[in-house]
C-alpha positions in Angstrom: 0.0 0.0 0.0 2.5 2.6 1.1 5.0 1.4 -1.5 2.4 1.8 -4.3 1.6 5.3 -2.9 5.3 6.3 -2.9 5.9 5.2 -6.5 2.6 6.9 -7.6 3.7 10.1 -5.8 7.1 9.9 -7.5 5.6 9.4 -10.9 3.0 12.1 -10.5 5.7 14.5 -9.4 7.8 13.7 -12.5 4.7 14.3 -14.6 4.0 17.6 -12.9 7.5 18.8 -13.3 7.4 17.8 -17.0 4.2 19.8 -17.5 5.7 22.7 -15.5 8.7 22.7 -17.9 6.4 22.9 -20.9 4.4 25.8 -19.3 7.6 27.6 -18.4 8.9 27.1 -22.0 5.6 28.5 -23.5 5.7 31.4 -21.0 9.3 32.2 -22.0 8.3 32.2 -25.7 5.3 34.5 -25.1 7.5 36.8 -23.0 10.2 37.0 -25.6 7.6 37.7 -28.3 6.0 40.4 -26.2 9.4 42.0 -25.5 10.3 42.1 -29.2 7.3 44.2 -30.1 
């Protein structure tokens, strides 16, 4: 039980950080485009 929860938490954290990296990348692109105008 606790072992499954730990692995699930680890996997979800990795997924969240992956999505956060995508969001950060998009935000950086939008900011760069906004700065260039």
